[in-house]
N, C-alpha and C positions, 0 to 999 in steps of 0.2 A: 576554526573547523568550518569548512563548507559543506552545506546540506543542499541537494538538489531533491526535488520531487518527480517523479516519472509516473504519468497517468495514460494506459490505454484507452481510447475512445472509438465509440460506433455509436453513429446516429445522435451524437451530443445535443442537448436541448439548451435553454437559456440558464438552466440550473447550473451549467459549466461556469457561466460569468459570477455566478454567487460563491462557486467553490474556489474560483481564481482570486475573488476580492478577499475572501478569508485566508486563504494562503498568504496573501500579501501584506496581511496585518498581523502576523503571529509575533509572538514576544522574541522568538530567535527567529531571524531572517532566514528566508529561503533564497538561495543562491540563484539557482535556475529551476524553472518547471519545464519538463520536456514532455510534450503531448505526442503519443503515437497514434494517429488516427487512421482507423480502417476505411478506405473508400473517401478519395479526397473531396467528392462532390457534396458530401453530406455536411462536412466542415465548412465549406466554401458558402453553402446556404445559410447556415448558421451566423457567421460572420459578415455576410455582405451587408454593407452600408454601416458597420459598426465601428470602424477604425481600430479594430481589435488589435492590431500589431502596434499602433502608436501608443495604445494604453497601457499594453502587457509589455513593458520593455525586457523583461527578462525571461520570456518564454521562447522555445524553441519547437516547431511544430514538423513533425515526419510523417509522411503517408506511407501505408501499405495496403494493397489489396485485400479483398476478403480471402481469397486463395492463400495468400501469403500468410495471413495472421495464425499463430500460434500461441497459445498461453505462455508457454515457456520460452519459446524461441523470440517473440516479439519483445518480450520484457527484457532479454539478454540484449537485443538492438537497443533498446533504451538505456540499458546501463553503459553501454560501450559509448553513447553518447554523452556520457556525463563523466566528470574527472573529478567529482565531488569525494570527500572522505566517506561520507555517509549518505546514502540514498534512501529516499522514501517512496516504496511503491504503493499507490492508490488506485481506487476505481473512481470513474466518473460518477457514482450515486453514492460515495461517501462524505457526507457534509462534516467539516470542524464543527464541535458543539462550542468551542470558545478559541481564543486567542493564544492559547498554553498548548495546542496540540503537538506542535513540532517539540517544544520544550520538553514536553513530559514523555513523549515517546522516544527521544534521543537519549534521554537521562540515564536509562540503564545500560547502555551501550559501553561497557567498561570490563577489563579484565577478560573473563572467558565466554562473555555474552556476544553472539554472533548476530541476533536480530532480536528486535523487540516489536511486539504488534498491540494495537489498540484495542480499547472497550468499544463495542459497537453497541449503541442504545437504540431502541427501537424507535420507529417514526410514528407521529400521531395517530395514523389510521392502521397502525399495527394489529394482525388478528392476535386472538389469544395464543394460539399455539406458537406462532412466531415470536411473540413475547417472550413464551417460556424459553425456547430455545436460545434467545438473546441472553436471558439471566443465566442460563445453565453453562453455556459456552463463555460468556462475558461477565464473569462475577464481578463484585465491587472491590475485590481484593487482589492487589499486585501479585505475582508469582515467579520465579525464576526455577525454570525445569531444565533436567539434565538426565543424562543416562541413569542416575541413581533414580530417578522417579518413575522409569519404564516399569519396575514391579508392582508399583501401586496405583498408577495411572494407565498403564496399558499405553494405547496408540495417542490416548489423551495429552500424553507426554510431549507429543510431537506437534501437536496442534498448534498452528500456525495461519494467520491469514493475511494475504495481501491486499484485501478490502483497504487496509492501512497498516503498513510494517516498515520499519526502518532496519538498514543493514549496514554493517561496517565494510568498506570495500576490501579491505586488506585481507580478511577473511573470506569475503565471496570470491576473491581472486584466489584465494589458496584452494579452496574447495571447486573450484571450476564453474562456479555460477549456477544459474537455473538449468535445468534439463533442457534441451534444445526442442524437443518435441513431446508435447502433452496435452491432452484436450482439457485437463483440469488438475488442480492441486499441485502445480508448481512452487507452490509456497511450503507444502508439507512433505514434499520430497527433497525441497533443500534443507528444511528443519531437520528431517531424519538423517541426511548426510553431515548436518553440523553436528548432531548430537553424537553420531557414530565416531566422529573426529575427536571427540572431547570436549566440545563445546556447549554452551547453554542457550536456551531460549528464554527471553524475558516477555511476561505478560504484564503491560503497563496500564493498569486500570484508570490511572488518572488521565491519560491520554485518551480523549473521547471523540467519536465521531458518530454521526446518525447515519444509521444505514440498517435496512430490514426489508424484506421481500413477503408478500403474501402470497405464497404458493398454493396451487389447489392440490 
């Protein structure tokens, strides 16, 4: 089974190299990493003098303008650039916590599970309120959610995050993929569509990335 990772970028920093190195040392190998970069000049500034494409042989880079970027539409483009059976959507600021992220994230993708999403751990400088929301939204216990959980969980039954989530291509194609135009929540819109069609969403607590923001 081939697994690709798709990552939208905007003004990436040197942390991108760390992310790519961690993805390159996973217990389950990544076939290709597809980078969807907004505004080519920022990416070129980052990799200038680094011999980037020589070091990272399995990476493909595509550029869009800021005007063209769309949370759903740009990710649709990334999926079309991939031919893998399973693709993982990530963000540039999500850092794998260990070398088993891909393994644990893709394990639940069987039977009626359409998508699985990872646990998000707070960064070292995470503020108390943000730490609380991480614990609330990403607990230590894994769970499979389906339409049966709507009565007890409400909209949380449809919760899913493209900070780090794995998708089965066959189901993705069947459901028509991500919405073409949306300013956010393309992940939950897709999850809702999957649940409505009779599929399930997996929360994989053992698949962990470090990711948090200290919002004002």
